[in-house]
C-alpha positions as CSV (number, residue, x, y, z in Angstrom):
1,M,110.3,124.1,121.6
2,S,110.2,120.5,120.2
3,T,113.4,118.6,119.9
4,T,114.0,115.4,117.9
5,F,114.0,113.4,121.1
6,E,110.4,114.6,121.8
7,D,109.2,114.1,118.2
8,A,107.4,110.7,117.9
9,D,107.8,110.9,114.1
10,F,111.6,111.4,114.1
11,P,113.3,108.3,112.5
12,A,115.7,107.6,115.4
13,Y,115.9,103.8,115.4
14,T,117.8,101.3,113.2
15,M,115.9,98.2,112.1
16,G,117.8,96.0,114.5
17,R,117.2,98.3,117.5
18,A,113.6,98.9,116.5
19,A,112.9,95.1,116.2
20,E,114.6,94.5,119.6
21,M,112.6,97.3,121.3
22,I,109.2,95.7,120.3
23,G,110.3,92.1,120.5
24,V,110.0,91.2,116.8
25,T,112.5,90.2,114.0
26,P,113.8,92.6,111.4
27,A,111.9,90.4,108.8
28,F,108.6,91.3,110.6
29,L,109.3,95.0,110.2
30,R,110.2,94.4,106.5
31,S,106.9,92.6,106.1
32,L,105.0,95.6,107.5
33,G,106.7,97.7,104.8
34,A,105.7,95.2,102.1
35,A,102.1,95.3,103.4
36,G,102.1,99.1,103.1
37,L,101.7,99.9,106.8
38,L,105.2,101.3,107.5
39,E,107.4,103.3,105.2
40,P,110.6,103.9,107.1
41,E,112.9,106.7,106.4
42,R,116.4,105.8,105.0
43,S,119.7,106.9,106.3
44,L,122.4,108.3,104.0
45,G,123.7,104.7,103.7
46,G,120.3,103.4,102.7
47,H,119.4,101.7,106.0
48,R,115.9,101.7,107.3
49,R,115.2,104.1,110.2
50,Y,112.0,103.9,112.3
51,S,110.2,106.4,114.5
52,R,108.5,105.8,117.8
53,H,105.1,106.2,116.2
54,Q,106.0,103.6,113.6
55,L,107.1,101.2,116.4
56,Q,103.8,101.8,118.2
57,L,101.9,100.8,115.1
58,A,104.1,97.8,114.6
59,G,103.7,96.7,118.2
60,R,99.9,97.0,117.8
61,V,100.0,94.8,114.7
62,R,102.0,92.2,116.5
63,Q,99.4,92.2,119.3
64,L,96.6,91.7,116.8
65,L,98.5,88.9,115.0
66,D,99.1,87.2,118.4
67,E,95.3,87.2,118.9
68,G,94.9,85.3,115.6
69,M,94.1,88.2,113.2
70,P,95.4,87.9,109.6
71,L,98.1,90.4,108.7
72,A,96.0,92.4,106.2
73,A,93.2,92.8,108.7
74,A,95.6,93.7,111.5
75,C,97.2,96.4,109.3
76,R,93.8,97.8,108.3
77,I,92.6,97.9,112.0
78,V,95.8,99.7,113.0
79,V,95.5,102.3,110.2
80,L,91.9,103.0,111.2
81,E,92.8,103.2,114.9
82,D,95.6,105.6,114.1
83,S,93.4,107.8,111.9
84,L,90.8,108.0,114.6
85,A,93.4,109.0,117.2
86,A,94.7,111.7,114.8
87,A,91.1,113.0,114.4
88,H,90.6,113.1,118.1
89,R,93.8,115.0,118.5
90,L,92.7,117.5,115.9
91,I,89.3,118.0,117.5
92,A,91.0,118.6,120.9
93,E,93.4,121.1,119.2
94,L,90.4,123.0,117.8
95,G,88.7,123.1,121.2
96,G,86.0,120.5,120.6
97,P,84.7,118.1,123.2
98,A,86.8,115.1,124.1
99,P,85.3,111.7,123.3
100,A,84.1,109.7,126.3
101,E,86.8,107.4,127.6
102,G,86.8,103.9,126.1
103,D,83.9,104.4,123.6
104,G,86.1,105.1,120.6
105,G,83.8,108.0,119.7
106,A,80.8,105.7,119.1
107,P,77.3,107.2,119.8
108,L,76.1,106.6,123.3
109,Q,72.6,105.7,122.2
110,T,71.1,104.5,119.0
111,R,68.2,106.2,117.3
112,P,65.0,104.8,118.9
113,D,63.3,104.1,115.6
114,I,66.1,101.8,114.6
115,A,66.7,100.2,118.0
116,T,63.0,99.3,118.7
117,P,62.0,96.0,117.2
118,R,58.7,96.2,115.3
119,Y,57.1,92.8,114.9
120,Y,53.6,94.1,114.0
121,R,51.8,97.2,112.8
122,T,50.5,99.6,115.4
123,S,48.0,101.4,113.2
């Protein structure tokens, strides 16, 4: 039985607490909302409330920004990474094979006809 404490999507954290937890300012969290990455729930009083999952996404964006990535690119990368992780979870739930560790689901080998350079005709 799942409780709200176990639910990564439960909006448990106020903006101030959320910002403190991941080491950013509240303005940074608002900017992620303006960029379309996060859409926090609102309390009855209208205050933003963030989930653990949203904080993980925000933390990853912060990491990419620290590496010099522009905000729009960092948000797009995080959205794609999150979508891929959700697809992997669904595959696992359906009993499919788990992707190899660290490959991100990429093919292990390219097709030989594409990977082999052809500088001259063989016929």
